KOLPASE-543561 format. One record per atom (N, C-alpha, C, O): x, y, z. Coordinates in Angstrom, 1 decimal. Example, Ala and Ser with C-alpha at 12.3 -4.5 7.8 and 13.67 -1.06 7.14 Angstrom:
// residues 2
(r (13.2, -5.7, 7.8)) (r (12.3, -4.5, 7.8)) (r (13.2, -3.3, 7.8)) (r (14.2, -3.3, 8.5)) (r (12.8, -2.2, 7.1)) (r (13.7, -1.1, 7.1)) (r (12.9, 0.0, 7.9)) (r (13.4, 1.1, 8.0)) 
//
This chain:
// residues 65
(r (41.9, 46.3, 1.3)) (r (42.3, 45.3, 0.3)) (r (41.2, 45.1, -0.7)) (r (40.1, 45.1, -0.4)) (r (41.6, 45.0, -2.0)) (r (40.7, 44.8, -3.1)) (r (40.2, 43.3, -3.0)) (r (41.0, 42.4, -2.9)) (r (38.9, 43.1, -3.1)) (r (38.3, 41.8, -3.0)) (r (37.1, 41.7, -4.0)) (r (36.7, 42.7, -4.5)) (r (36.6, 40.5, -4.1)) (r (35.4, 40.3, -5.0)) (r (34.2, 41.1, -4.4)) (r (34.1, 41.2, -3.2)) (r (33.4, 41.7, -5.3)) (r (32.2, 42.4, -4.8)) (r (31.1, 41.5, -4.5)) (r (31.1, 40.3, -4.9)) (r (30.1, 42.0, -3.7)) (r (28.9, 41.2, -3.4)) (r (28.1, 41.0, -4.7)) (r (28.1, 41.9, -5.5)) (r (27.4, 39.9, -4.8)) (r (26.5, 39.7, -6.0)) (r (25.5, 40.8, -6.1)) (r (24.9, 41.2, -5.2)) (r (25.3, 41.2, -7.4)) (r (24.3, 42.2, -7.8)) (r (24.5, 43.6, -7.1)) (r (23.6, 44.3, -7.0)) (r (25.7, 43.9, -6.7)) (r (26.0, 45.2, -6.1)) (r (27.0, 45.9, -7.0)) (r (28.2, 45.5, -7.1)) (r (26.5, 46.9, -7.8)) (r (27.3, 47.6, -8.8)) (r (28.3, 48.5, -8.1)) (r (29.4, 48.6, -8.6)) (r (27.9, 49.3, -7.1)) (r (28.7, 50.3, -6.5)) (r (28.8, 50.0, -5.0)) (r (27.8, 49.7, -4.4)) (r (30.0, 50.2, -4.4)) (r (30.2, 50.1, -3.0)) (r (31.0, 51.3, -2.5)) (r (31.7, 51.9, -3.3)) (r (30.8, 51.7, -1.3)) (r (31.6, 52.9, -0.8)) (r (33.0, 52.5, -0.5)) (r (33.3, 51.4, 0.0)) (r (33.9, 53.4, -0.8)) (r (35.3, 53.2, -0.5)) (r (35.6, 53.8, 0.9)) (r (35.2, 55.0, 1.1)) (r (36.2, 53.1, 1.8)) (r (36.4, 53.7, 3.1)) (r (37.4, 54.9, 3.0)) (r (38.1, 55.1, 2.0)) (r (37.4, 55.7, 4.1)) (r (38.3, 56.8, 4.1)) (r (39.8, 56.3, 4.0)) (r (40.2, 55.4, 4.6)) (r (40.5, 57.0, 3.1)) (r (41.9, 56.6, 2.9)) (r (42.8, 57.7, 3.4)) (r (42.7, 58.9, 3.0)) (r (43.8, 57.4, 4.2)) (r (44.7, 58.4, 4.7)) (r (46.0, 58.2, 3.8)) (r (46.6, 57.1, 3.8)) (r (46.4, 59.3, 3.2)) (r (47.6, 59.2, 2.4)) (r (48.8, 59.7, 3.2)) (r (48.8, 60.8, 3.8)) (r (49.9, 58.9, 3.1)) (r (51.1, 59.2, 3.8)) (r (52.3, 59.3, 2.8)) (r (52.8, 58.3, 2.4)) (r (52.7, 60.5, 2.4)) (r (53.7, 60.7, 1.4)) (r (55.1, 60.1, 1.9)) (r (55.4, 60.3, 3.1)) (r (55.8, 59.5, 1.0)) (r (57.1, 58.9, 1.3)) (r (58.1, 59.4, 0.3)) (r (57.8, 59.3, -0.9)) (r (59.2, 59.9, 0.7)) (r (60.2, 60.3, -0.2)) (r (61.0, 59.1, -0.8)) (r (61.3, 58.2, -0.1)) (r (61.2, 59.2, -2.1)) (r (61.9, 58.1, -2.8)) (r (61.4, 56.7, -2.6)) (r (62.2, 55.8, -2.4)) (r (60.1, 56.6, -2.6)) (r (59.4, 55.3, -2.4)) (r (59.6, 54.4, -3.6)) (r (59.5, 54.9, -4.8)) (r (59.9, 53.1, -3.4)) (r (60.0, 52.2, -4.5)) (r (58.6, 51.7, -4.8)) (r (58.0, 51.1, -4.0)) (r (58.2, 51.8, -6.1)) (r (56.8, 51.4, -6.5)) (r (56.8, 49.9, -6.5)) (r (57.7, 49.2, -7.1)) (r (55.7, 49.3, -5.9)) (r (55.6, 47.8, -6.0)) (r (55.3, 47.4, -7.4)) (r (54.6, 48.1, -8.2)) (r (55.7, 46.2, -7.8)) (r (55.5, 45.7, -9.1)) (r (54.5, 44.6, -9.2)) (r (53.9, 44.2, -10.2)) (r (54.1, 44.0, -8.0)) (r (53.2, 42.9, -8.0)) (r (52.2, 43.1, -6.8)) (r (52.5, 43.8, -5.8)) (r (51.0, 42.5, -6.9)) (r (50.0, 42.5, -5.9)) (r (49.4, 43.9, -5.7)) (r (48.8, 44.1, -4.6)) (r (49.4, 44.7, -6.7)) (r (48.8, 46.1, -6.6)) (r (47.9, 46.3, -7.8)) (r (48.2, 46.0, -8.9)) (r (46.7, 46.9, -7.5)) (r (45.8, 47.3, -8.6)) (r (45.8, 48.8, -8.6)) (r (45.6, 49.5, -7.6)) (r (46.2, 49.4, -9.7)) (r (46.2, 50.9, -9.9)) (r (44.8, 51.3, -10.2)) (r (44.4, 51.2, -11.3)) (r (44.1, 51.9, -9.2)) (r (42.7, 52.3, -9.4)) (r (42.6, 53.8, -9.6)) (r (43.0, 54.6, -8.7)) (r (42.1, 54.3, -10.7)) (r (41.9, 55.7, -10.9)) (r (40.8, 56.2, -10.1)) (r (39.8, 55.6, -9.9)) (r (41.0, 57.4, -9.5)) (r (39.9, 58.0, -8.7)) (r (39.5, 59.3, -9.4)) (r (40.3, 60.1, -9.7)) (r (38.2, 59.5, -9.5)) (r (37.6, 60.6, -10.2)) (r (36.7, 61.4, -9.3)) (r (36.3, 60.9, -8.2)) (r (36.5, 62.7, -9.6)) (r (35.6, 63.5, -8.8)) (r (34.1, 63.2, -8.9)) (r (33.4, 63.3, -7.9)) (r (33.7, 62.7, -10.1)) (r (32.3, 62.4, -10.3)) (r (32.2, 61.0, -10.8)) (r (33.2, 60.5, -11.4)) (r (31.1, 60.3, -10.7)) (r (30.9, 59.0, -11.1)) (r (31.0, 58.7, -12.6)) (r (31.5, 57.7, -13.0)) (r (30.5, 59.7, -13.4)) (r (30.5, 59.5, -14.8)) (r (31.9, 59.6, -15.5)) (r (32.0, 59.1, -16.6)) (r (32.9, 60.1, -14.8)) (r (34.3, 60.2, -15.3)) (r (34.4, 61.0, -16.6)) (r (35.4, 61.0, -17.2)) (r (33.4, 61.8, -16.9)) (r (33.4, 62.6, -18.1)) (r (34.1, 63.9, -17.7)) (r (34.2, 64.3, -16.5)) (r (34.7, 64.6, -18.7)) (r (35.4, 65.8, -18.5)) (r (36.2, 66.1, -19.7)) (r (36.3, 65.3, -20.6)) (r (36.8, 67.2, -19.8)) (r (37.7, 67.6, -20.9)) (r (39.1, 67.2, -20.6)) (r (39.5, 67.1, -19.4)) (r (39.8, 66.9, -21.6)) (r (41.2, 66.5, -21.4)) (r (42.1, 67.8, -21.1)) (r (41.9, 68.8, -21.8)) (r (42.9, 67.7, -20.1)) (r (43.7, 68.8, -19.8)) (r (45.0, 68.7, -20.5)) (r (45.2, 67.8, -21.3)) (r (45.9, 69.6, -20.3)) (r (47.2, 69.6, -21.0)) (r (48.1, 68.4, -20.6)) (r (49.0, 68.0, -21.3)) (r (47.8, 67.8, -19.4)) (r (48.5, 66.6, -19.0)) (r (48.0, 65.3, -19.6)) (r (48.6, 64.2, -19.5)) (r (46.9, 65.4, -20.4)) (r (46.3, 64.2, -21.0)) (r (45.3, 63.5, -20.2)) (r (44.7, 62.5, -20.6)) (r (45.1, 64.0, -18.9)) (r (44.1, 63.3, -18.1)) (r (42.8, 64.1, -18.1)) (r (42.8, 65.3, -18.5)) (r (41.7, 63.5, -17.8)) (r (40.4, 64.2, -17.7)) (r (40.5, 65.2, -16.5)) (r (41.2, 65.0, -15.6)) (r (39.7, 66.3, -16.7)) (r (39.7, 67.3, -15.6)) (r (39.0, 66.8, -14.4)) (r (39.1, 67.4, -13.3)) (r (38.3, 65.6, -14.4)) (r (37.7, 65.0, -13.3)) (r (38.6, 64.0, -12.6)) (r (38.3, 63.5, -11.5)) (r (39.8, 63.7, -13.2)) (r (40.7, 62.7, -12.6)) (r (41.4, 63.4, -11.4)) (r (41.8, 64.5, -11.4)) (r (41.5, 62.6, -10.3)) (r (42.1, 63.1, -9.1)) (r (43.5, 62.5, -8.8)) (r (44.5, 63.2, -8.8)) (r (43.5, 61.2, -8.7)) (r (44.8, 60.5, -8.4)) (r (44.6, 59.0, -8.7)) (r (43.5, 58.5, -8.8)) (r (45.8, 58.3, -8.9)) (r (45.8, 56.9, -9.1)) (r (46.1, 56.2, -7.8)) (r (47.2, 56.4, -7.3)) (r (45.2, 55.5, -7.3)) (r (45.4, 54.8, -6.0)) (r (46.0, 53.4, -6.2)) (r (45.6, 52.7, -7.1)) (r (46.9, 53.0, -5.4)) (r (47.5, 51.7, -5.4)) (r (46.8, 50.8, -4.3)) (r (47.1, 51.0, -3.1)) (r (45.9, 49.9, -4.7)) (r (45.2, 49.1, -3.8)) (r (45.8, 47.7, -3.7)) (r (46.0, 47.1, -4.8)) (r (46.1, 47.2, -2.5)) (r (46.7, 45.8, -2.4)) (r (45.6, 44.8, -2.8)) (r (44.5, 44.9, -2.5)) (r (46.1, 43.8, -3.5)) (r (45.2, 42.6, -3.9)) (r (45.7, 41.4, -3.2)) (r (46.9, 41.2, -3.0)) (r (44.8, 40.4, -3.0)) (r (45.2, 39.2, -2.4)) (r (46.0, 38.3, -3.3)) (r (46.4, 37.2, -2.9)) 
//
């Protein structure tokens, strides 16, 4: 769950996430933070034909309190 960070802590490790694909899933409209995940910290890269950076991996939906 997404929560406030510790004071003076710029980066924290994200725990291992297991993805379970679901067919015809209804996307939630509330209580979710759409968090982009990149391959490298700097998020730099060239734009691909899809319009995303080449370092972009996936958009994670993290529950918020």
